[in-house]
N, CA, C and O of each residue as an XYZ file, in Angstrom:
480
protein
N      -4.915    -10.745     34.125
C      -5.503    -11.562     35.197
C      -6.752    -10.908     35.774
O      -6.770     -9.706     36.041
N      -7.780    -11.702     35.960
C      -9.002    -11.209     36.559
C      -9.944    -10.516     35.597
O     -11.060    -10.165     35.980
N      -9.525    -10.309     34.357
C     -10.382     -9.643     33.376
C     -10.648    -10.603     32.224
O      -9.805    -11.434     31.886
N     -11.821    -10.480     31.632
C     -12.178    -11.335     30.511
C     -12.684    -10.500     29.353
O     -13.353     -9.484     29.541
N     -12.356    -10.941     28.166
C     -12.940    -10.401     26.945
C     -13.697    -11.551     26.299
O     -13.204    -12.678     26.254
N     -14.868    -11.272     25.810
C     -15.689    -12.326     25.221
C     -15.765    -12.144     23.706
O     -16.008    -11.048     23.201
N     -15.550    -13.244     23.006
C     -15.693    -13.297     21.561
C     -16.767    -14.320     21.242
O     -16.825    -15.378     21.868
N     -17.612    -14.013     20.279
C     -18.592    -15.009     19.861
C     -17.869    -16.111     19.084
O     -16.812    -15.884     18.495
N     -18.454    -17.294     19.096
C     -17.865    -18.403     18.346
C     -17.786    -18.067     16.871
O     -16.830    -18.449     16.197
N     -18.794    -17.345     16.357
C     -18.785    -16.994     14.930
C     -17.645    -16.017     14.614
O     -17.045    -16.101     13.542
N     -17.345    -15.103     15.521
C     -16.232    -14.172     15.314
C     -14.921    -14.927     15.250
O     -14.098    -14.672     14.371
N     -14.719    -15.856     16.176
C     -13.491    -16.653     16.166
C     -13.426    -17.512     14.911
O     -12.365    -17.638     14.298
N     -14.545    -18.097     14.528
C     -14.587    -18.946     13.334
C     -14.199    -18.118     12.100
O     -13.404    -18.570     11.276
N     -14.759    -16.902     11.972
C     -14.425    -16.033     10.839
C     -12.942    -15.680     10.806
O     -12.363    -15.513      9.733
N     -12.329    -15.568     11.982
C     -10.896    -15.258     12.071
C     -10.038    -16.504     11.924
O      -8.811    -16.417     11.883
N     -10.688    -17.678     11.844
C      -9.939    -18.930     11.706
C      -9.268    -19.364     12.989
O      -8.243    -20.046     12.956
N      -9.837    -18.976     14.124
C      -9.229    -19.241     15.428
C     -10.070    -20.260     16.189
O     -11.283    -20.097     16.318
N      -9.431    -21.299     16.685
C     -10.107    -22.274     17.534
C     -10.405    -21.626     18.885
O      -9.597    -20.862     19.413
N     -11.569    -21.940     19.429
C     -11.958    -21.390     20.732
C     -10.919    -21.716     21.808
O     -10.744    -20.946     22.753
N     -10.239    -22.840     21.670
C      -9.248    -23.284     22.666
C      -7.891    -22.586     22.501
O      -7.047    -22.635     23.396
N      -7.693    -21.935     21.343
C      -6.403    -21.294     21.068
C      -6.424    -19.779     21.266
O      -5.385    -19.132     21.135
N      -7.581    -19.204     21.578
C      -7.696    -17.752     21.699
C      -7.317    -17.299     23.103
O      -7.871    -17.777     24.093
N      -6.371    -16.376     23.177
C      -6.000    -15.742     24.440
C      -5.851    -14.243     24.196
O      -5.681    -13.803     23.059
N      -5.916    -13.481     25.254
C      -5.751    -12.031     25.143
C      -4.608    -11.563     26.028
O      -4.268    -12.197     27.027
N      -4.029    -10.443     25.639
C      -2.944     -9.839     26.414
C      -3.032     -8.333     26.241
O      -3.725     -7.841     25.350
N      -2.339     -7.619     27.080
C      -2.292     -6.164     27.006
C      -0.915     -5.761     26.487
O       0.104     -6.290     26.931
N      -0.896     -4.819     25.543
C       0.337     -4.346     24.921
C       0.850     -3.127     25.679
O       0.078     -2.243     26.051
N       2.148     -3.090     25.899
C       2.792     -1.929     26.513
C       3.831     -1.384     25.548
O       4.592     -2.144     24.948
N       3.859     -0.080     25.403
C       4.857      0.540     24.544
C       4.255      1.095     23.273
O       3.092      0.850     22.953
N       5.080      1.857     22.547
C       4.603      2.590     21.378
C       5.115      2.035     20.057
O       4.921      2.671     19.022
N       5.752      0.890     20.052
C       6.370      0.401     18.817
C       5.359      0.046     17.732
O       5.699      0.081     16.550
N       4.128     -0.295     18.101
C       3.129     -0.669     17.095
C       2.104      0.448     16.850
O       1.115      0.241     16.147
N       2.345      1.635     17.433
C       1.442      2.759     17.175
C       1.603      3.219     15.738
O       2.697      3.112     15.184
N       0.737      3.636     15.230
C      -0.611      4.044     14.995
C      -1.583      2.876     14.937
O      -2.777      3.075     15.158
N      -1.131      1.704     14.657
C      -2.020      0.544     14.521
C      -2.542      0.089     15.884
O      -3.752      0.025     16.103
N      -1.629     -0.223     16.789
C      -1.995     -0.742     18.103
C      -1.383      0.190     19.147
O      -0.162      0.271     19.279
N      -2.243      0.890     19.887
C      -1.766      1.887     20.848
C      -1.297      1.249     22.146
O      -1.696      0.135     22.486
N      -0.449      1.967     22.860
C       0.004      1.541     24.182
C      -1.212      1.254     25.055
O      -2.125      2.076     25.138
N      -1.229      0.104     25.701
C      -2.327     -0.276     26.575
C      -3.437     -1.053     25.896
O      -4.382     -1.482     26.559
N      -3.341     -1.245     24.582
C      -4.391     -1.965     23.850
C      -4.439     -3.440     24.253
O      -3.433     -4.033     24.642
N      -5.627     -4.004     24.148
C      -5.793     -5.447     24.305
C      -5.634     -6.077     22.930
O      -6.118     -5.536     21.936
N      -4.955     -7.223     22.873
C      -4.813     -7.967     21.624
C      -5.316     -9.387     21.818
O      -5.175     -9.971     22.892
N      -5.903     -9.928     20.763
C      -6.299    -11.327     20.732
C      -5.229    -12.109     19.980
O      -4.816    -11.716     18.889
N      -4.785    -13.209     20.564
C      -3.697    -13.999     19.997
C      -4.203    -15.406     19.722
O      -4.838    -16.025     20.576
N      -3.917    -15.909     18.522
C      -4.255    -17.274     18.132
C      -3.049    -18.169     18.404
O      -2.109    -18.211     17.610
N      -3.079    -18.882     19.527
C      -1.960    -19.753     19.898
C      -1.780    -20.924     18.934
O      -0.741    -21.585     18.942
N      -2.782    -21.176     18.113
C      -2.695    -22.267     17.146
C      -1.931    -21.894     15.887
O      -1.619    -22.766     15.076
N      -1.622    -20.599     15.707
C      -0.914    -20.131     14.511
C       0.447    -19.588     14.909
O       0.615    -18.385     15.109
N       1.419    -20.489     15.022
C       2.763    -20.076     15.414
C       3.757    -20.129     14.257
O       4.885    -19.652     14.382
N       3.337    -20.710     13.127
C       4.191    -20.688     11.938
C       4.087    -19.308     11.313
O       2.990    -18.795     11.092
N       5.233    -18.714     11.031
C       5.258    -17.340     10.549
C       4.766    -17.245      9.108
O       5.264    -17.931      8.215
N       3.779    -16.377      8.904
C       3.310    -15.983      7.584
C       3.795    -14.551      7.404
O       3.422    -13.667      8.175
N       4.619    -14.321      6.396
C       5.224    -13.003      6.203
C       4.203    -11.881      6.260
O       3.155    -11.936      5.616
N       4.534    -10.852      7.054
C       3.723     -9.650      7.122
C       2.579     -9.692      8.112
O       1.860     -8.704      8.261
N       2.391    -10.810      8.791
C       1.363    -10.898      9.834
C       1.960    -10.425     11.157
O       3.176    -10.457     11.345
N       1.097     -9.989     12.068
C       1.535     -9.545     13.390
C       1.512    -10.751     14.326
O       0.529    -11.491     14.373
N       2.583    -10.938     15.057
C       2.697    -12.041     16.012
C       3.042    -11.516     17.395
O       3.712    -10.495     17.549
N       2.569    -12.241     18.390
C       2.990    -12.013     19.772
C       4.069    -13.048     20.055
O       3.931    -14.216     19.692
N       5.140    -12.614     20.703
C       6.206    -13.556     21.037
C       6.858    -13.178     22.361
O       6.829    -12.029     22.801
N       7.443    -14.197     22.969
C       8.132    -14.045     24.248
C       9.620    -14.014     23.961
O      10.190    -14.988     23.469
N      10.247    -12.883     24.271
C      11.687    -12.749     24.106
C      12.282    -12.405     25.466
O      12.140    -11.285     25.955
N      12.940    -13.371     26.058
C      13.565    -13.183     27.372
C      12.572    -12.695     28.416
O      12.901    -11.834     29.232
N      11.352    -13.244     28.397
C      10.338    -12.892     29.378
C       9.549    -11.636     29.061
O       8.689    -11.230     29.843
N       9.830    -11.011     27.917
C       9.113     -9.809     27.508
C       8.125    -10.170     26.402
O       8.495    -10.785     25.402
N       6.864     -9.781     26.594
C       5.852     -9.974     25.559
C       6.036     -8.886     24.517
O       6.015     -7.699     24.841
N       6.216     -9.294     23.256
C       6.408     -8.340     22.170
C       5.414     -8.633     21.055
O       5.016     -9.782     20.864
N       5.013     -7.606     20.323
C       4.165     -7.767     19.149
C       4.820     -7.019     17.997
O       5.166     -5.843     18.117
N       4.985     -7.725     16.874
C       5.641     -7.149     15.690
C       5.135     -7.859     14.443
O       4.602     -8.967     14.510
N       5.317     -7.192     13.295
C       5.180     -7.866     12.017
C       6.418     -8.753     11.875
O       7.530     -8.300     12.148
N       6.247     -9.998     11.457
C       7.383    -10.893     11.274
C       7.497    -11.328      9.819
O       6.499    -11.514      9.123
N       8.751    -11.485      9.379
C       9.066    -11.915      8.017
C      10.188    -12.945      8.080
O      11.208    -12.719      8.731
N      10.001    -14.062      7.412
C      11.050    -15.078      7.353
C      12.152    -14.631      6.400
O      11.895    -14.013      5.367
N      13.388    -14.961      6.777
C      14.558    -14.665      5.959
C      15.333    -15.952      5.726
O      15.115    -16.933      6.437
N      16.225    -15.973      4.753
C      17.019    -17.187      4.506
C      17.821    -17.607      5.734
O      18.233    -16.773      6.542
N      18.032    -18.908      5.858
C      18.862    -19.440      6.936
C      18.180    -19.502      8.284
O      18.844    -19.702      9.301
N      16.859    -19.333      8.316
C      16.142    -19.409      9.587
C      16.086    -18.107     10.359
O      15.588    -18.075     11.484
N      16.592    -17.028      9.772
C      16.507    -15.719     10.423
C      15.112    -15.135     10.235
O      14.360    -15.561      9.358
N      14.777    -14.151     11.074
C      13.472    -13.506     11.008
C      13.659    -12.001     11.188
O      14.423    -11.554     12.043
N      12.942    -11.227     10.361
C      12.931     -9.774     10.505
C      11.676     -9.390     11.263
O      10.580     -9.835     10.921
N      11.827     -8.559     12.298
C      10.712     -8.042     13.087
C      10.584     -6.564     12.774
O      11.549     -5.808     12.885
N       9.378     -6.155     12.381
C       9.139     -4.770     12.016
C       8.046     -4.190     12.890
O       7.008     -4.815     13.105
N       8.286     -2.996     13.388
C       7.301     -2.254     14.155
C       6.460     -1.420     13.201
O       6.929     -1.027     12.133
N       5.224     -1.153     13.587
C       4.398     -0.217     12.819
C       5.054      1.166     12.871
O       5.075      1.889     11.874
N       5.582      1.522     14.029
C       6.253      2.799     14.254
C       7.749      2.599     13.975
O       8.587      2.761     14.863
N       8.066      2.240     12.709
C       9.456      1.878     12.411
C      10.388      3.082     12.292
O      11.600      2.905     12.171
N       9.850      4.301     12.324
C      10.733      5.473     12.374
C      11.447      5.543     13.728
O      12.639      5.844     13.797
N      10.704      5.261     14.800
C      11.289      5.288     16.143
C      11.852      3.939     16.571
O      12.748      3.873     17.413
N      11.322      2.861     15.988
C      11.726      1.503     16.356
C      12.153      0.772     15.087
O      11.323      0.148     14.426
N      13.440      0.842     14.739
C      13.904      0.243     13.489
C      13.758     -1.285     13.481
O      13.633     -1.926     14.525
N      13.780     -1.840     12.268
C      13.685     -3.291     12.105
C      14.763     -3.990     12.923
O      15.862     -3.472     13.123
N      14.409     -5.180     13.386
C      15.360     -6.038     14.090
C      15.485     -7.324     13.293
O      14.497     -7.826     12.758
N      16.682     -7.852     13.212
C      16.914     -9.139     12.567
C      17.325    -10.126     13.649
O      18.304     -9.912     14.364
N      16.563    -11.213     13.761
C      16.887    -12.272     14.704
C      17.511    -13.419     13.926
O      16.928    -13.908     12.958
N      18.692    -13.848     14.344
C      19.357    -14.979     13.698
C      18.623    -16.266     14.063
O      17.779    -16.281     14.959
N      18.954    -17.336     13.362
C      18.356    -18.643     13.668
C      18.648    -19.030     15.116
O      17.795    -19.612     15.786
N      19.847    -18.711     15.599
C      20.202    -19.018     16.984
C      19.341    -18.220     17.962
O      18.892    -18.759     18.973
N      19.113    -16.961     17.672
C      18.248    -16.136     18.518
C      16.809    -16.625     18.463
O      16.117    -16.628     19.481
N      16.348    -17.039     17.280
C      14.979    -17.540     17.133
C      14.755    -18.800     17.954
O      13.632    -19.066     18.382
N      15.797    -19.573     18.177
C      15.673    -20.778     19.002
C      15.335    -20.419     20.443
O      14.783    -21.240     21.175
N      15.665    -19.191     20.856
C      15.398    -18.719     22.216
C      14.093    -17.931     22.324
O      13.631    -17.642     23.428
N      13.503    -17.587     21.188
C      12.260    -16.805     21.154
C      11.091    -17.756     20.986
O      11.127    -18.653     20.144
N      10.046    -17.558     21.795
C       8.861    -18.412     21.693
C       7.747    -17.618     21.026
O       7.258    -16.627     21.568
N       7.352    -18.077     19.831
C       6.230    -17.455     19.137
C       4.964    -17.896     19.857
O       4.671    -19.089     19.928
N       4.213    -16.937     20.390
C       2.995    -17.250     21.139
C       1.803    -17.431     20.209
O       0.902    -18.217     20.501
N       1.791    -16.706     19.087
C       0.712    -16.850     18.120
C       0.496    -15.586     17.314
O       1.079    -14.535     17.580
N      -0.371    -15.730     16.314
C      -0.708    -14.621     15.425
C      -1.733    -13.723     16.106
O      -2.709    -14.201     16.685
N      -1.497    -12.415     16.028
C      -2.458    -11.449     16.571
C      -3.599    -11.326     15.557
O      -3.386    -10.905     14.420
N      -4.809    -11.697     15.980
C      -5.956    -11.674     15.076
C      -6.932    -10.543     15.387
O      -7.857    -10.298     14.612
N      -6.739     -9.848     16.514
C      -7.677     -8.802     16.935
C      -6.966     -7.854     17.881
O      -6.079     -8.257     18.634
N      -7.364     -6.583     17.834
C      -6.899     -5.613     18.843
C      -7.974     -4.570     19.052
O      -8.793     -4.297     18.174
N      -7.944     -3.999     20.234
C      -8.899     -2.960     20.589
C      -8.162     -1.909     21.390
O      -7.386     -2.210     22.297
N      -8.424     -0.681     21.032
C      -7.726      0.409     21.691
C      -8.724      1.407     22.245
O      -9.653      1.833     21.558
N      -8.517      1.767     23.488
C      -9.245      2.867     24.097
C      -8.218      3.978     24.268
O      -7.199      3.802     24.936
N      -8.491      5.087     23.676
C      -7.549      6.201     23.754
C      -7.583      6.785     25.153
O      -8.623      7.243     25.626
N      -6.431      6.762     25.807
C      -6.348      7.282     27.167
C      -6.502      8.797     27.174
O      -6.104      9.481     26.232
N      -7.086      9.307     28.251
C      -7.237     10.749     28.409
C      -5.855     11.377     28.581
O      -4.988     10.789     29.227
N      -5.641     12.556     28.014
C      -4.350     13.214     28.203
C      -4.153     13.590     29.669
O      -5.108     13.884     30.388
N      -2.917     13.571     30.081
C      -2.610     13.957     31.467
C      -2.771     15.451     31.605
O      -2.328     16.225     30.756
N      -3.414     15.845     32.692
C      -3.592     17.276     32.957
C      -2.513     17.735     33.917
O      -2.152     17.037     34.865
N      -2.022     18.895     33.652
C      -0.937     19.430     34.502
C      -1.475     20.248     35.623
O      -0.706     20.771     36.430
């Protein structure tokens, strides 16, 4: 809230994102590190909510914004994989659980500013 990121129309067009479907959010947590660091801004294409295996998606799970690689499984289940899967193992969401999860869109962009280390 109160902050804006600007994308050129050509950048969005190259990413296949409609100007009306582009939104940004801030990521919290280390599950997608090394790729997307804690505090990074991500661009989300709200027009792409159908899961394409291996793409990163933003989704709302019980009011929590999450970003993960998603993979479709038989029976309507979905596997969610973190980039940092050593610390954050894969999760399997059943079809019933997926009915409660709202896919917000495909993550098409991210930007990370490395935070300064805390001084003691």
